[in-house]
C-alpha positions in Angstrom: -55.7 211.5 1.5 -55.5 215.1 0.8 -55.8 218.1 2.9 -59.4 219.0 1.9 -60.7 215.4 3.0 -58.8 215.8 6.4 -60.1 219.3 6.8 -63.7 218.0 6.3 -63.2 215.0 8.6 -61.9 217.2 11.5 -64.7 219.8 10.9 -67.3 217.1 11.2 -65.5 215.5 14.2 -65.3 218.9 15.9 -69.1 219.5 15.2 -70.0 216.1 16.6 -67.7 216.2 19.7 -68.5 219.9 20.4 -72.3 219.0 20.3 -71.8 216.0 22.7 -69.8 218.4 25.0 -72.6 221.2 24.9 -75.3 218.7 25.3 -73.5 217.1 28.4 -72.9 220.6 29.8 -76.6 221.7 29.4 -77.8 218.5 31.0 -75.5 219.2 34.1 -76.6 222.9 34.3 -80.3 222.5 33.6 -81.1 219.0 35.4 -78.4 218.2 37.9 -80.9 216.5 40.3 -82.1 214.1 37.5 -78.6 213.3 36.4 -77.6 212.6 40.0 -80.8 210.7 40.7 -80.2 208.4 37.7 -76.4 207.9 38.4 -77.1 207.3 42.1 -79.1 204.2 41.3 -76.0 202.6 39.7 -73.2 204.1 41.7 -74.2 205.3 45.0 -72.0 208.4 45.8 -72.3 211.5 48.0 -73.5 214.5 46.1 -70.2 216.5 46.7 -68.2 213.5 45.2 -70.6 213.2 42.3 -70.2 216.9 41.6 -66.3 216.8 41.7 -66.3 213.7 39.4 -68.8 215.2 36.8 -66.9 218.5 36.6 -63.6 216.7 36.4 -64.8 214.7 33.5 -66.3 217.9 31.9 -62.9 219.6 32.2 -60.9 216.4 30.8 -63.4 216.2 27.9 -62.8 219.9 27.1 -59.0 219.4 27.2 -59.2 216.5 24.9 -61.8 218.2 22.6 -59.5 221.2 22.1 -56.2 219.2 21.8 -57.5 216.5 19.4 -60.4 218.2 17.6 -60.0 221.9 17.5 -56.4 222.5 17.3 -55.9 220.0 14.4 -58.8 221.6 12.5 -57.4 225.1 12.9 -54.0 224.0 11.8 -55.5 222.3 8.7 -57.5 225.3 7.9 -54.5 227.6 8.1 -52.5 225.2 5.9 -55.4 224.8 3.4 
């Protein structure tokens, strides 16, 4: 595998995961009651607990996204 293939792989991986993150964030910002209503049917939680959990997952996803997608892509672009 050469550096061009790795760069292309990480580019598409970053685009896909970035899109998932943006979509998830937009759902949470635009339709929080809908998301809470759907999730509450499966896992009954108080609204405050649900908000804390969902924002913690968003933060964790962002940290993982930057660490495993964006940083390697930037390093490969610098190397290439």
